[in-house]
N, C-alpha and C positions, 0 to 999 in steps of 0.2 A: 792561302788553307791554313790553317794550324799543325801542328800532331795531331795525332791518334788520340780522339779522346779529348781536343783540345774546347773549351771553347767557344776559343776564336770561326771555329767553321759556324758554327751558327750561332751570334751576337744577338742574333733578333728574337731566336727563342730564349736564352739567356738572361735577360732581359730583363723583356717576359717572366721568368720563372724568378726571377726575383726580387722584381716591387708583386708579382702574387705575395710572398713571404714577407715582402718588407708592412705592404701596408695593408693583407691579410690571418695569411692563417699566422703571423707572432702573434699577434694580438683579439686572436680567440680563441678560447676552447671548445673542443671538439669528442662530444660520450660518443661515437662511430668510426669509422671508416665512411658510413654509406652516410650518418651525417656529416660529416668533410666533405664529400665530397658533392655532396647535392646543395650546397653553401658555398663554398666555392665555385662547384660551375653559375648560381646565381651571378654570382660578384664579377664573377668574369662576364655574364651574358651584358649585364649595368658596367661595368666598361666599358667593353671591345663596340658601343653603341653598332646592330646590324642593321639602324637604318640609316644610319650619320650614310651623305651620298660621299663619293671616296675619286679625285682625279686620275688616279692611275686603273682608276678601271669606267672611263669611259661617264666619269658623275652618274656612275650608278650604284648604289649600296649595292658591300658588298654578297649578299640573297640572291638579291637579280642576274646579280654577273657569274656569281656562284649558279645561275639557271641556266644561264647563257652559252656557260664553257662546258656546260653536261653535255645541253639540246644541236651548241653544232661539235663535241663529237661525236657524240647519235650520230647525224649529218653524214658524217664523212665513214662511220664505221659503214657505212649503207652505202654508201657510195665502195668505197673498199671492198664488200660482197658482192654487190652487186657485176665492178668490174672481172 
């Protein structure tokens, strides 16, 4: 961990934010903030590819992996409440 407010604290997020700025934001003009948000979200979705399988997620696409984690947490919460 770096100092308070250091980019080293979250290098992956800082790298991704830099990529968005260089590859998309600085190359486009937006009439409104709403337009910017919508177009950037669309660009991120296309860049991220939510259908690609990831080895770190047991070979599941990100959306399926998140669903499985959510279901596991719900089951765990139910067991804790029953005890």
